[in-house]
C-alpha positions as CSV (number, residue, x, y, z in Angstrom):
1,M,0.1,0.0,-0.1
2,S,1.0,3.6,-1.1
3,Y,1.9,6.0,1.8
4,H,-1.0,8.3,0.1
5,Q,-3.4,5.4,0.5
6,E,-2.7,4.9,3.9
7,K,-3.2,8.4,4.6
8,I,-6.5,8.2,2.9
9,E,-7.5,5.2,5.0
10,T,-6.6,7.1,8.2
11,F,-8.5,10.1,7.2
12,I,-11.8,7.7,6.3
13,D,-11.2,6.0,9.6
14,E,-11.0,9.2,11.7
15,N,-13.9,10.7,10.1
16,K,-16.1,7.6,10.6
17,A,-15.2,7.5,14.3
18,L,-15.9,11.5,14.6
19,I,-19.7,10.6,13.1
20,K,-19.9,8.1,15.5
21,R,-19.2,10.3,18.4
22,M,-21.4,13.0,17.1
23,F,-24.5,11.2,16.2
24,G,-24.0,7.4,17.6
25,D,-25.0,4.1,16.1
26,Y,-28.1,2.8,14.8
27,T,-29.6,0.5,17.3
28,N,-30.7,-1.8,14.3
29,A,-28.9,-1.3,11.0
30,P,-31.0,-1.0,8.0
31,V,-30.9,-4.3,6.4
32,D,-33.3,-3.6,3.3
33,G,-33.1,0.1,3.1
34,D,-35.6,0.6,5.8
35,I,-35.1,3.5,8.0
36,P,-34.5,2.6,11.5
37,D,-36.6,3.7,14.3
38,S,-34.4,5.0,16.3
39,F,-30.4,5.2,16.8
40,E,-28.5,5.7,20.2
41,T,-26.1,8.2,20.8
42,Y,-22.5,8.0,22.3
43,D,-23.8,8.5,25.8
44,G,-26.6,6.1,25.6
45,K,-29.4,8.5,24.5
46,K,-32.1,7.5,22.2
47,I,-33.1,9.5,19.3
48,H,-36.1,9.0,17.0
49,V,-35.7,9.5,13.4
50,R,-38.5,10.8,11.6
51,S,-40.8,8.5,10.2
52,K,-41.0,7.0,6.8
53,R,-42.8,9.2,4.1
54,A,-46.3,8.0,2.7
55,T,-45.9,6.3,-0.7
56,P,-46.8,9.0,-3.4
57,K,-49.7,8.7,-5.1
58,N,-49.6,9.0,-9.1
59,T,-51.4,12.1,-9.8
60,F,-50.7,11.6,-13.6
61,S,-53.0,9.6,-15.7
62,T,-52.0,7.6,-18.7
63,P,-52.2,9.7,-21.7
64,S,-55.6,9.0,-23.6
65,S,-56.1,9.2,-27.3
66,N,-58.1,12.3,-28.5
67,K,-59.5,11.1,-31.8
């Protein structure tokens, strides 16, 4: 591994650790793209994650022929 690659990987690892300290870990990691109900901060507090958006309704109808 080159010197630059090691520095990049160290930078990434340090930033991951910073994000973990700032925002905590997910209590249940999303497996299939679902948004977790909450996550736990570094000091053990649980924080609610906003709920999923409602599925959008298709307001556009299929084009009709005007003959």
